[in-house]
N, C-alpha and C positions, 0 to 999 in steps of 0.2 A: 708204442702201443697206446691206444686211446684208453684213458682211465674210465672205469665204471663210475656211475654217479650215485651219491648217497645223500639223502636228506637227514640231517642231524636235528632232531626235534627235542626241545626242552620244554617241560611244563611243570606246573605247580608253583609253590612259593619260592621266592628268590633268596635262597639261603647260601651264604658263603660263596658267592659267585666267583670272585677274584681268586680266593684261595683254592677253590676246586680247579679252576682253569690252570692255575700254577702247578698243582700236584698231579693232575690227571694226565697220564701218558697215553691213554687210549685215544682221546680226541686227537692228539697230535699224530699218532700213527694212522688214524683214519684219514686225516688230511694229506698224509704222504701217499697213501695207497689209492684213495678215491678222489674224485672231484666232489667236494663237500660244500653244501649250502646249509645254513643254519636257520631254523624256524623256531620262534620262541613265543610262548604265552605264559603270563604270570599273573597272579593275584597281588593286589596291593597289601593284603594282610600277611603277617609273618609271625609264625610261632617258632621259638628257638629251642632246639635240642642241645642240652648242655651235658657236661660230665655228671652233674647231679641227677638228671632225670633220664639219661639215655637208657637205663635199664628197662624203662617202660617201652622203649622204641621197638624192641624186638619181641614184645609179648611175654616177657619173663615174669611180669607181675600179675597176680590173680585179678587185680582191678581192671586189667585190659579186657577181661571177658565181657564186662558190662559197660566199660567206659573207654573210649578211644584215647583220650588225652591223659597225661599224668596229672597228679593232684595240683602241682604248682604251675600248670601251664598258663602262659600269658600270651595274648595276641597283641601285636603292635601293628600300626599302619605305616607303610612307606608311601611316599608320593610317587606318582607314575614316572616323573622325570628322573628321579633317583634310580629307579629300577632299570629304565632304558639305558641310563649311563653305565650302570654296572655291567649290563650285558653287551655293551658296545665292544668289549674285547673279543667277542665272537664274530663281530662284523655281520650281524644277522641279515639275511635277505628279507625277513619280515619279523616284526615283534609287535605283540598286542598285550597291553596291561589293563586289567579290569578290577573293579571292586568285587569282592566275593559276595555272592548272594546267599544269605542264611538258609534259603529254601533248598540249597544244594546239600544240606546236612540232614540226615535222617536219624532221629534219636541220638544226637550227639556224634554220629558217625559221619565224617566229612566225605562227600563224593567229589570234592573239587579237583582232586588230582586226576581223576578220569576225564573230567570235563576239560581241564586245562590242557592236558596232553592232546586230547582230541581236537581242541581248537587250534593248537599249534600245528597239528597234522593237517587240518582243514586249510590252513593258510598256504600250504603248498599249492593248492588249486586256485588261490586268489578268489575263493568263494565261487568259482565257476569251473566245475569239474570237466566240462568239455574243453576248456583251454588249459587244463592243468599241465604243468611241466612234468614230464615223465622221468622218474628216478628208478635206478635199478634196485636200490636198497633203502631201507629206513632204519634209523637208530633212534629209538624212542626212550628218552632218558629224563634225568632230573638235574637240578643245579648243584647238588651237594655230594655226588658220588664220584670218587676218584679211583682209578684203577691202573694197574701195570701188569704186563704180561702179553702173551701172543693174541692177536686178533682172531676171532672165530672165522671159519671159512663158511660163508653163507651157502645154503642149499635150498633148492626149490621146494616150496611147501613146508618149510621148517622155520621156527623162530628160536633164536638163541637167547639165553638168559644167564644170570650169574650162577644159579644153583638149582639143582633138582633134588627133591627129597620126598620121602613119604612120612608125614607127620600125623599121628593119630589115625593111621590107615587112610590118609587123604593125600593124593598126589599134589605136590606143590612145586611151582615154577617161579622162583623168586623174582620180584617185580622192580628191582632197582633200575633195570633197563630191559628192553626187548628189542631185538634187531633181526631183520631178515628181508626177504623180497618185498617190494612195495605193496603188492597185492594182498599180503597177509595182514594189512592194517586198515583195510577198508571198513571194517566193522566199527571203527572209531567215529565215523562221520555222524551217525545219529546222536552220539553223545555231544558233539559240537553244536548240532542244529537244534535239538530238542532234548535238553538234558533232563527235564523233569519226567518226561515220558520214558526216557531211557532208565532213569532210576527206578521207576515203577516196574519196568520190564525186567530188569535184572533181579528184582525181588521175586519175580515169578519164574525165573529160570529154573528148569527142573533140577539141574545139578546143585545149584545154590540152595534150593528148597530141601533137597535131600540131605545136604550137610547140616542144615539147621542153623539158626541165628547164632547160637553160642559157639559154633566151630568155624564160622566163616571169617576169614582174614582178608586183608587187602589183596594179597596175592591171588586168592581164589576168585575174587571179583574180576581181576585183570584177566585171568585165564578164561573166565566165562565170556567176558567182553570180546576177546580176540578170537576165541575158537568155538564158543557156544557151550562148552563144558570144560572138563579138566584138561583136555588137550594133551593127553599122555603120549600120543603118537606124533605130536607136532613140536613140542619144546625140546631143545638141546641145551646142555650146559656148556659154559665156556671154561677156559683154563686161566682166567684172569684173577688176580688178587685184588679184591675190592674193599673199600672202606667208605662209610658214610661220615662226613665231617661233622664235628660238633663245635659249638661256640665256646 
């Protein structure tokens, strides 16, 4: 039986690439079940989550209401060749590494993760949508999330994610990864092609405006990008046990 095809997309900063590859059972299962091609985009900058600052990672600190980064946050620069070498274990079909543009941050809130994953997704088309390779499914992920458990069964018109909850009366579909049919990710393309306009547009999104600046989290922005609003009828949770690795 011919395998379905899946584009495995990684974006964002290149954190703990080798260790995640070693620990993540999900990627290995995907490669067994599907014909997988990997597409990667990364920034050269790198901020490190450690055991000392990871409490800020999940929004447990009041300071996260007004400031995205923890107090001791430090940014280091990797060179492009180092990052390409790190990701070579995935044998990517395409990889692009760029310097982060400070204009992609709004009031200390970084929008680079949305742009990076979008550019990795865009690379599937080779910058030419008419000649884009057609995949059945897309797995939109990050470099530092490792999981184990059963793979989700993809459904037409649905997007799988690690967790669904209602927090402060707001529907939340966790953003560590999103996966589903290829067509569900076309809204990423404007973020790849014109990120500054996309940043302005998401700030005017009716659902994001309704939530208000103090309540908006990364996850909500992802939901609005992919579905236009909360996406309550689109997102499904998986049964995978996930963890984000720390330095």
